[in-house]
LOMAR-482105 format. One record per residue (C-alpha): chain; y, z negated, x negated. Coordinates in Angstrom, 2 decimals. Last residue first. Example, Ala and Ser with C-alpha at 12.3 -4.5 7.8 and 13.67 -1.06 7.14 Angstrom:
2
> A, -1.06, -7.14, -13.67 $
> A, -4.50, -7.80, -12.30 $
***
This chain:
371
> A, -19.57, 26.72, -8.94 $
> A, -21.69, 28.79, -6.57 $
> A, -20.40, 28.98, -3.03 $
> A, -21.51, 26.25, -0.62 $
> A, -24.33, 27.23, 1.71 $
> A, -26.60, 24.25, 1.23 $
> A, -23.59, 21.96, 0.88 $
> A, -22.21, 23.15, 4.21 $
> A, -25.61, 22.71, 5.84 $
> A, -25.78, 19.09, 4.63 $
> A, -22.19, 18.32, 5.65 $
> A, -22.70, 19.79, 9.12 $
> A, -25.80, 17.70, 9.72 $
> A, -23.90, 14.60, 8.61 $
> A, -20.93, 15.41, 10.86 $
> A, -23.20, 15.82, 13.90 $
> A, -24.93, 12.50, 13.22 $
> A, -21.58, 10.78, 12.67 $
> A, -20.23, 12.21, 15.93 $
> A, -23.05, 10.52, 17.84 $
> A, -22.26, 7.14, 16.23 $
> A, -18.51, 7.01, 16.89 $
> A, -17.18, 4.55, 14.29 $
> A, -14.98, 1.56, 15.17 $
> A, -11.84, -0.19, 13.89 $
> A, -10.50, -2.75, 16.38 $
> A, -9.56, -5.31, 13.71 $
> A, -7.26, -2.62, 12.25 $
> A, -7.48, -0.11, 9.42 $
> A, -8.75, 2.64, 11.77 $
> A, -8.58, 1.92, 15.48 $
> A, -10.80, 4.95, 16.13 $
> A, -13.25, 6.92, 14.04 $
> A, -14.84, 10.32, 14.61 $
> A, -16.90, 11.63, 11.72 $
> A, -15.37, 13.32, 8.65 $
> A, -13.50, 16.30, 7.25 $
> A, -11.34, 17.31, 4.28 $
> A, -11.18, 20.74, 2.64 $
> A, -10.55, 21.80, -0.92 $
> A, -10.42, 24.66, -3.45 $
> A, -9.71, 23.02, -6.80 $
> A, -8.10, 24.92, -9.70 $
> A, -5.05, 22.64, -9.80 $
> A, -7.17, 19.70, -11.05 $
> A, -4.93, 16.63, -11.58 $
> A, -2.31, 17.74, -9.05 $
> A, -5.03, 18.99, -6.71 $
> A, -6.77, 15.63, -6.74 $
> A, -3.42, 13.94, -6.10 $
> A, -2.75, 16.10, -3.03 $
> A, -6.33, 15.64, -1.88 $
> A, -5.89, 11.87, -1.76 $
> A, -4.61, 12.22, 1.77 $
> A, -1.13, 11.37, 3.00 $
> A, 0.06, 11.92, 6.53 $
> A, 1.56, 14.93, 8.26 $
> A, -1.89, 16.43, 8.79 $
> A, -3.25, 19.96, 8.53 $
> A, -5.76, 21.44, 10.92 $
> A, -8.55, 23.96, 11.40 $
> A, -10.54, 23.18, 14.54 $
> A, -14.22, 24.00, 14.17 $
> A, -15.37, 26.84, 16.40 $
> A, -18.25, 26.08, 18.72 $
> A, -21.89, 27.16, 18.73 $
> A, -22.99, 23.82, 17.30 $
> A, -24.91, 24.50, 14.12 $
> A, -23.97, 28.09, 13.31 $
> A, -20.35, 27.56, 14.34 $
> A, -20.13, 24.55, 12.04 $
> A, -21.74, 26.55, 9.25 $
> A, -19.23, 29.39, 9.58 $
> A, -16.22, 27.05, 9.71 $
> A, -17.27, 25.09, 6.62 $
> A, -18.14, 28.28, 4.73 $
> A, -14.72, 29.75, 5.50 $
> A, -12.99, 26.54, 4.44 $
> A, -14.91, 26.53, 1.15 $
> A, -13.48, 29.97, 0.36 $
> A, -9.87, 28.96, 1.11 $
> A, -7.74, 31.84, 2.39 $
> A, -5.90, 29.64, 4.94 $
> A, -4.53, 27.51, 2.10 $
> A, -2.45, 24.60, 3.43 $
> A, -0.08, 22.85, 0.97 $
> A, -1.40, 19.52, -0.27 $
> A, 1.30, 16.92, -0.85 $
> A, 2.17, 15.00, -3.98 $
> A, 2.64, 11.25, -4.47 $
> A, 5.75, 9.14, -5.11 $
> A, 5.29, 5.41, -4.67 $
> A, 8.80, 4.52, -5.80 $
> A, 12.45, 5.39, -5.32 $
> A, 15.61, 3.41, -6.08 $
> A, 18.98, 2.93, -4.39 $
> A, 21.78, 0.46, -5.18 $
> A, 23.98, 0.06, -2.12 $
> A, 27.72, 0.73, -1.99 $
> A, 27.82, 2.24, 1.49 $
> A, 28.13, 5.77, 0.03 $
> A, 24.99, 4.89, -1.94 $
> A, 23.17, 4.26, 1.34 $
> A, 23.94, 7.63, 2.89 $
> A, 23.34, 9.51, -0.36 $
> A, 19.93, 7.94, -0.95 $
> A, 18.78, 9.06, 2.49 $
> A, 19.92, 12.62, 1.73 $
> A, 18.18, 12.42, -1.65 $
> A, 14.91, 11.41, -0.01 $
> A, 15.30, 14.37, 2.36 $
> A, 15.73, 16.58, -0.68 $
> A, 12.76, 15.18, -2.59 $
> A, 10.36, 15.76, 0.30 $
> A, 11.72, 19.28, 0.76 $
> A, 11.18, 20.07, -2.93 $
> A, 7.62, 18.73, -2.80 $
> A, 6.50, 20.74, 0.21 $
> A, 3.85, 19.06, 2.40 $
> A, 6.53, 16.54, 3.29 $
> A, 6.93, 12.81, 3.79 $
> A, 9.80, 10.36, 3.34 $
> A, 9.66, 6.56, 3.53 $
> A, 12.49, 4.08, 4.06 $
> A, 12.87, 0.47, 2.98 $
> A, 16.15, -1.41, 3.39 $
> A, 16.45, -4.50, 1.20 $
> A, 19.36, -6.86, 1.97 $
> A, 20.16, -9.04, -0.99 $
> A, 20.82, -12.76, -0.59 $
> A, 18.64, -13.95, -3.50 $
> A, 15.95, -15.11, -1.07 $
> A, 15.59, -11.61, 0.34 $
> A, 16.90, -10.19, 3.60 $
> A, 14.63, -7.51, 5.05 $
> A, 15.25, -4.22, 6.86 $
> A, 12.16, -2.08, 7.41 $
> A, 10.76, 1.40, 7.99 $
> A, 13.59, 3.88, 8.46 $
> A, 11.15, 6.82, 8.55 $
> A, 11.81, 10.30, 7.16 $
> A, 10.21, 13.64, 7.94 $
> A, 9.15, 17.00, 6.49 $
> A, 6.50, 19.56, 7.51 $
> A, 5.58, 18.42, 11.01 $
> A, 2.78, 20.65, 12.26 $
> A, 3.13, 22.40, 15.64 $
> A, 2.35, 25.87, 14.30 $
> A, 0.98, 25.82, 10.72 $
> A, 2.79, 28.04, 8.19 $
> A, 6.50, 27.55, 8.96 $
> A, 5.98, 23.80, 9.17 $
> A, 8.53, 21.78, 11.13 $
> A, 11.59, 20.17, 9.54 $
> A, 13.45, 16.83, 9.44 $
> A, 11.41, 14.93, 12.02 $
> A, 12.61, 11.33, 12.37 $
> A, 15.26, 9.18, 10.71 $
> A, 18.34, 10.31, 8.79 $
> A, 20.83, 7.67, 7.66 $
> A, 24.05, 7.48, 9.66 $
> A, 23.34, 4.47, 11.91 $
> A, 21.86, 2.58, 8.96 $
> A, 24.88, 3.50, 6.82 $
> A, 27.34, 2.48, 9.51 $
> A, 25.71, -0.88, 10.12 $
> A, 25.47, -1.82, 6.46 $
> A, 28.91, -0.65, 5.48 $
> A, 30.47, -2.52, 8.40 $
> A, 28.57, -5.69, 7.55 $
> A, 29.75, -5.52, 3.93 $
> A, 33.35, -5.33, 5.15 $
> A, 32.75, -8.08, 7.73 $
> A, 31.50, -10.56, 5.06 $
> A, 28.19, -12.04, 6.16 $
> A, 28.24, -15.45, 7.83 $
> A, 27.85, -19.01, 6.59 $
> A, 27.16, -22.41, 8.16 $
> A, 25.29, -21.19, 11.22 $
> A, 25.87, -21.94, 14.90 $
> A, 22.85, -22.50, 17.14 $
> A, 21.57, -19.76, 19.41 $
> A, 22.48, -18.11, 22.68 $
> A, 20.09, -15.45, 23.91 $
> A, 20.02, -11.66, 24.09 $
> A, 16.63, -10.04, 24.63 $
> A, 15.73, -6.38, 25.08 $
> A, 12.17, -5.24, 25.77 $
> A, 10.65, -1.78, 25.39 $
> A, 7.50, -1.34, 27.46 $
> A, 7.93, 2.21, 28.80 $
> A, 8.85, 3.69, 25.41 $
> A, 7.96, 7.41, 25.44 $
> A, 8.99, 8.78, 28.83 $
> A, 11.83, 6.37, 29.67 $
> A, 13.26, 6.63, 26.15 $
> A, 16.81, 7.69, 26.97 $
> A, 16.86, 5.76, 30.27 $
> A, 15.58, 2.57, 28.66 $
> A, 18.16, 3.07, 25.90 $
> A, 21.05, 3.34, 28.35 $
> A, 19.89, 0.38, 30.43 $
> A, 19.63, -1.81, 27.33 $
> A, 23.13, -0.78, 26.24 $
> A, 24.61, -1.61, 29.64 $
> A, 22.91, -5.01, 29.61 $
> A, 24.22, -5.70, 26.12 $
> A, 27.78, -4.74, 26.99 $
> A, 27.70, -7.06, 30.00 $
> A, 26.40, -9.86, 27.77 $
> A, 29.15, -9.08, 25.27 $
> A, 31.80, -9.52, 27.92 $
> A, 30.54, -12.96, 28.91 $
> A, 30.84, -14.26, 25.34 $
> A, 34.26, -12.71, 24.71 $
> A, 36.39, -15.90, 24.80 $
> A, 33.81, -17.58, 22.59 $
> A, 34.81, -15.27, 19.77 $
> A, 31.82, -13.34, 18.43 $
> A, 28.87, -14.39, 16.27 $
> A, 25.70, -12.57, 15.22 $
> A, 21.98, -13.19, 14.72 $
> A, 19.72, -10.18, 14.37 $
> A, 16.36, -8.88, 15.54 $
> A, 13.96, -5.98, 15.06 $
> A, 10.70, -4.81, 16.62 $
> A, 8.34, -1.84, 16.68 $
> A, 9.21, -0.31, 13.31 $
> A, 7.53, 3.07, 12.64 $
> A, 4.87, 2.19, 10.07 $
> A, 4.35, 3.57, 6.55 $
> A, 6.63, 1.12, 4.70 $
> A, 5.13, -1.83, 6.55 $
> A, 7.23, -4.46, 8.36 $
> A, 10.06, -3.64, 10.73 $
> A, 13.31, -5.50, 11.35 $
> A, 15.51, -8.30, 10.08 $
> A, 19.18, -9.28, 10.39 $
> A, 21.26, -12.39, 9.74 $
> A, 24.75, -13.78, 10.34 $
> A, 26.77, -10.73, 11.37 $
> A, 30.33, -11.58, 12.28 $
> A, 32.35, -9.78, 14.95 $
> A, 35.93, -9.76, 16.10 $
> A, 35.20, -7.51, 19.06 $
> A, 34.88, -3.84, 20.05 $
> A, 33.79, -1.98, 16.91 $
> A, 31.48, -4.80, 15.87 $
> A, 29.81, -4.80, 19.30 $
> A, 29.07, -1.07, 19.10 $
> A, 27.84, -1.41, 15.52 $
> A, 25.50, -4.21, 16.62 $
> A, 24.02, -2.04, 19.36 $
> A, 23.37, 0.93, 17.06 $
> A, 22.10, -1.43, 14.38 $
> A, 19.41, -2.71, 16.73 $
> A, 18.43, 0.73, 18.01 $
> A, 18.03, 2.17, 14.52 $
> A, 15.98, -0.77, 13.31 $
> A, 13.75, -0.60, 16.39 $
> A, 12.92, 3.09, 15.89 $
> A, 12.18, 4.81, 19.20 $
> A, 9.20, 7.07, 19.79 $
> A, 9.64, 10.79, 20.35 $
> A, 6.10, 11.72, 19.38 $
> A, 6.96, 13.60, 16.19 $
> A, 6.77, 10.58, 13.84 $
> A, 3.34, 9.58, 15.18 $
> A, 0.85, 10.85, 12.58 $
> A, 3.08, 10.37, 9.55 $
> A, 5.07, 7.19, 10.19 $
> A, 2.03, 5.64, 11.83 $
> A, 2.82, 3.85, 15.06 $
> A, 5.69, 2.04, 16.73 $
> A, 5.02, 1.60, 20.45 $
> A, 8.13, -0.46, 21.10 $
> A, 7.70, -3.88, 22.70 $
> A, 10.60, -5.50, 20.85 $
> A, 14.38, -5.50, 20.44 $
> A, 15.96, -8.87, 19.75 $
> A, 19.52, -10.22, 19.82 $
> A, 20.24, -13.78, 18.71 $
> A, 23.65, -15.04, 19.71 $
> A, 26.35, -17.31, 18.38 $
> A, 29.62, -18.20, 20.11 $
> A, 32.77, -18.62, 18.04 $
> A, 35.39, -21.38, 18.19 $
> A, 35.29, -21.91, 14.40 $
> A, 34.58, -19.26, 11.79 $
> A, 31.52, -19.35, 9.52 $
> A, 32.23, -19.81, 5.84 $
> A, 31.83, -16.66, 3.76 $
> A, 29.01, -14.41, 2.60 $
> A, 28.72, -11.35, 0.35 $
> A, 25.38, -9.64, 0.88 $
> A, 24.15, -7.42, -1.93 $
> A, 22.78, -4.11, -0.54 $
> A, 19.51, -2.81, -1.99 $
> A, 18.31, 0.58, -0.73 $
> A, 14.71, 1.73, -1.06 $
> A, 13.38, 5.30, -0.93 $
> A, 9.61, 5.57, -0.66 $
> A, 7.98, 8.92, -1.50 $
> A, 5.39, 11.09, 0.16 $
> A, 3.13, 14.09, 0.08 $
> A, 1.98, 15.62, 3.32 $
> A, -1.43, 17.03, 4.07 $
> A, -3.32, 20.31, 4.08 $
> A, -6.63, 22.01, 4.85 $
> A, -8.22, 19.68, 7.37 $
> A, -11.44, 20.54, 9.20 $
> A, -11.77, 19.13, 12.71 $
> A, -15.14, 19.00, 14.47 $
> A, -15.51, 15.26, 14.02 $
> A, -12.18, 13.46, 14.17 $
> A, -11.15, 10.85, 11.59 $
> A, -10.81, 12.51, 8.22 $
> A, -11.74, 11.18, 4.78 $
> A, -14.84, 12.79, 3.35 $
> A, -13.04, 15.12, 0.92 $
> A, -15.07, 18.19, 0.01 $
> A, -13.92, 19.58, -3.34 $
> A, -14.74, 23.03, -4.69 $
> A, -14.39, 24.40, -8.24 $
> A, -16.31, 21.67, -10.01 $
> A, -15.37, 20.07, -13.34 $
> A, -13.34, 17.06, -12.22 $
> A, -12.69, 14.62, -15.08 $
> A, -10.48, 17.11, -16.90 $
> A, -7.29, 15.20, -16.14 $
> A, -8.05, 11.57, -15.49 $
> A, -8.13, 10.10, -11.98 $
> A, -5.84, 7.10, -12.14 $
> A, -3.62, 8.17, -9.26 $
> A, -6.73, 8.77, -7.15 $
> A, -7.87, 5.19, -7.63 $
> A, -4.49, 3.63, -6.93 $
> A, -3.75, 5.59, -3.75 $
> A, -1.14, 2.89, -2.96 $
> A, -2.48, 0.57, -0.29 $
> A, -4.48, 2.89, 1.95 $
> A, -6.51, 4.60, -0.78 $
> A, -7.03, 1.35, -2.67 $
> A, -10.22, 2.50, -4.44 $
> A, -11.77, 5.88, -5.23 $
> A, -15.31, 7.26, -5.24 $
> A, -15.63, 10.75, -6.76 $
> A, -19.06, 12.37, -6.53 $
> A, -19.90, 15.39, -8.68 $
> A, -22.68, 17.43, -7.19 $
> A, -25.04, 20.10, -8.45 $
> A, -25.64, 22.54, -5.58 $
> A, -27.41, 21.27, -2.46 $
> A, -30.92, 20.91, -1.07 $
> A, -31.74, 17.43, 0.27 $
> A, -35.19, 16.42, -1.00 $
> A, -33.71, 14.66, -4.03 $
> A, -32.25, 11.93, -1.82 $
> A, -30.27, 9.64, -4.16 $
> A, -27.23, 11.83, -4.71 $
> A, -26.77, 12.71, -1.06 $
> A, -27.30, 9.10, -0.05 $
> A, -24.52, 8.04, -2.43 $
> A, -22.14, 10.42, -0.67 $
> A, -23.31, 9.12, 2.69 $
> A, -22.54, 5.53, 1.81 $
> A, -19.18, 6.37, 0.27 $
> A, -18.11, 8.30, 3.37 $
> A, -19.18, 5.45, 5.63 $
> A, -17.16, 3.02, 3.53 $
> A, -14.00, 5.04, 4.10 $
***
């Protein structure tokens, strides 16, 4: 986003660049909570048109994005003394592609938390089973790539469970052969523990995680190929006070659909006896194909480069939804130069695309409709 700030400031400073009167909005913490956009005061934006400089492929003009909400379940863990004559195992699932819970949710990738609980539920249904610990995933907006658990079964069944594990691994590798070529399954003996989780609580946990919705909930009726509504089972973490926290995130460009899928997630966990809360709610931006500023953006791109700009919407969050909430009169688009590896140590900016994007921005501002 620094490149967008730099160019916005250049526009203000260079008096030789022709453009209508500009208001420049510079926000903070866009990737970690949209803090700046949330604190935009009503009435602060006076213009009719807003050009958001926050997209990652030159030649693409975005006209919509998803809103989001996080739904968190808290399940108190009742523990008891570990049984004797049991064998203990650590099971791990790793090597999944993961990805962004908006951009990649429709790519058929596996969810490590789902796979782990699917295996554990199978073992719990077949043997006298005790769950000792469980953990999976990390960020609320990432598809989990890895998950692990420690469990105990009677020593008499220790060879049987290895056979079950190998069969399960083969099944999953077959199911996801096209999308998860590097998935790894590990089952290894581990040291006994002093206390285990109550089997009743374990059953509620495993069944609720298996039941809760994860993936694409609905496709857009306005933009072909665009995910409209989705949910991601992001992480499972055990806290110091012996509460299991399950974090999920829901996205939709339609507020009512976002809230409904959040409610469906809430229902699954509340039926298991968990306390459920929501946080981080932000609005979406419904596509407007009749946008005036969109037409100018497409016309000027064609004028400059002889090609048609690609009109797109994204199933991830942009600040535009919050801008529109604070200033419903705004007519908006979002575009930017090509970037790769964003928000990672590999982040890089494509120099040639930046020059093209800058020329397009200048011509767009020259031809922008009057305020």
